[in-house]
N, C-alpha and C positions, 0 to 999 in steps of 0.2 A: 479436397478443399474444405469439406465439413470438418475433417479431423484437425486441420490447421486452425480453423475457427474455434474448435473445442479447446485446443491447446492454448490459443491466445486468451480465450475466456478464463481458463484455469489460471493462467499467468496473471491476468488482471485481478482475479479474485484473491490469489495468494499474496499479491503485493499490497492489497488493502489491509492486510494484517499489520503493516508497518505504520499505518495512520494512527495518530494519537487523538484521544478524546479529552475534552476538558473535564475537570473535576466537578462533581456536584456537591462537594463539601465546603463550598465557599461560605465564609461567615461575613455576610454583607453588613451586619450591624457593627462588627468590629468591637463589641462590648468587652469581651474577655481577652482581647489581643491588643497590646499597646503598639505593635508595629503595623504600618499600613499594609494592605494586601499587595502581594507581588503582581506586577504587570505581566500578562501573558505575551510572549513573543509572537508577532504576526509573521507567518511564513507565507511568502508569495511564490508564484511560479518561477521568477528569475532566480530564487534562492536554491532551487533543486534541479534545474535543467542541467543536462550533461549526460555522459555515458558512464555507466557503472559496471564493474566486473563482479560476478558472484556465482554462486551455485544455486540452481533452481531445483526445488522439490515441488513436484506437481502431483496432486492427487484429486480424486473426485469421489463423491458418494451419489450413485444414481438414485433417481426418484423411486420410492418404495423399497429401498434397500437400506440396511444399516451397516453394510460392509464398505470399507474404504478401498478404492482401487488406485494403486500407485501407477501413474503414467510416466513419470520421470523422477529419478532420484539422484541428486548431486550433479545435474547437468551444468557444465561450466559454460556460461554465456555472458555476452555484453548486453546490457539493458539500456536503452536510450530513452531519456525523458526529454521531450521537446515542448516548447511553450505554445499553447493555443491562445491563451489570453493571460491576463495578470493573475487569475485565480484558477486556471485550468492547465493541465499538462496532458500530453499524449504519450503513452507507454508503448515501446516497440522493441522487438528483437528480430534479428535476421538469421536465416539459415536454420530455422527450427522445424 
């Protein structure tokens, strides 16, 4: 059971790599730019819910170590994103 939780935690951590961050280079004064700033698209939970097929690469670095341990490489799985609220999703996979 603990091993499954470790795998799930590694999956969640690896999926966070796909999250995008906003740019800190915004020119709020717009002095040197004649065009108005672009609007950022708001992505909500209904936009991403569903089942996705892909290859999972799972690795971890234990505390106090600098070596990466590969747990899974190229594991073909379905990943399901289900809606918890308008801004939250739950990530899951079966048979892992």
